[in-house]
N, C-alpha and C positions, 0 to 999 in steps of 0.2 A: 876613755880614761886609762890610766896605767895601773890602777888599783882595783881590787874586786869589791871594795866597800867604801862608800862616801857618806859623811854625815851631812844631810841636806837640812840645814837649820839656819837660824838667824845669827847664831853665835852668842846669844845672850839668853841666860836662863830667865824664865818668867814664873813667878810664884802664883799659886792658885788665887790668892787674895787679889792680886793685880788683875788677873784674867777675869775673875768673876765681877769685879768692879767695872771693868771695861765692857764686858758683855751686858751687864745690867744697864749701864749708861746708854748703850746702843739700842737696847730693847725697850728702854723706858721703864724699867722695873728694878727691884732689888733681888739679888740672888743670895739666899741664905745658905751658909755652910752647915751641913748636918754634924760633921765631926770637925771641930776646930781645935786642933792640937798642932804643936810645932812639927814640921816635917824635917827629916834629915837634910842637910845641905848636899845637893847633888854636885857632882864634879862639873866644872865648866864645860860647855860644849865647844869642841874644837872643829872649826870649819877650814882649817889651814889647807887641807888637800884641795877642797873645792876652790878656794881663793887662788891657790898657786897654779893649779892646772887649768882652770876654766875662767879665771877672773871673776869669780862669784862675789857679788856685792849685794847681799840681802838687805831687805828692809825689815824693821822690827815687827813682830807679831801683833803687838797691841795697836800699832799704827795701821796695820793692814786689815784688822778685823772687819771694819765696815765693808770693804771690798770683797773679802772672803765670804762674808755672810749674805751679801745681797740685801734683800728686803728684810726689815726687822721682823722677828717672830714675836707675836704678843705673848705676854707672860700669863 
């Protein structure tokens, strides 16, 4: 690449609530949040460098979780 730093991400922010719900569905259990308070809104993730220089076409994290986790872990 031409830059010293690249953001390797899907380009879409995922909130913990969505992540925990998806993980729980994959594992067949419910994940309970210990501290449930609103989080500050993070800045959107920019993957423009990766897309422009390398043709980066990521898939979303929530869709990829089953492949990334492999076998379900019992709760």
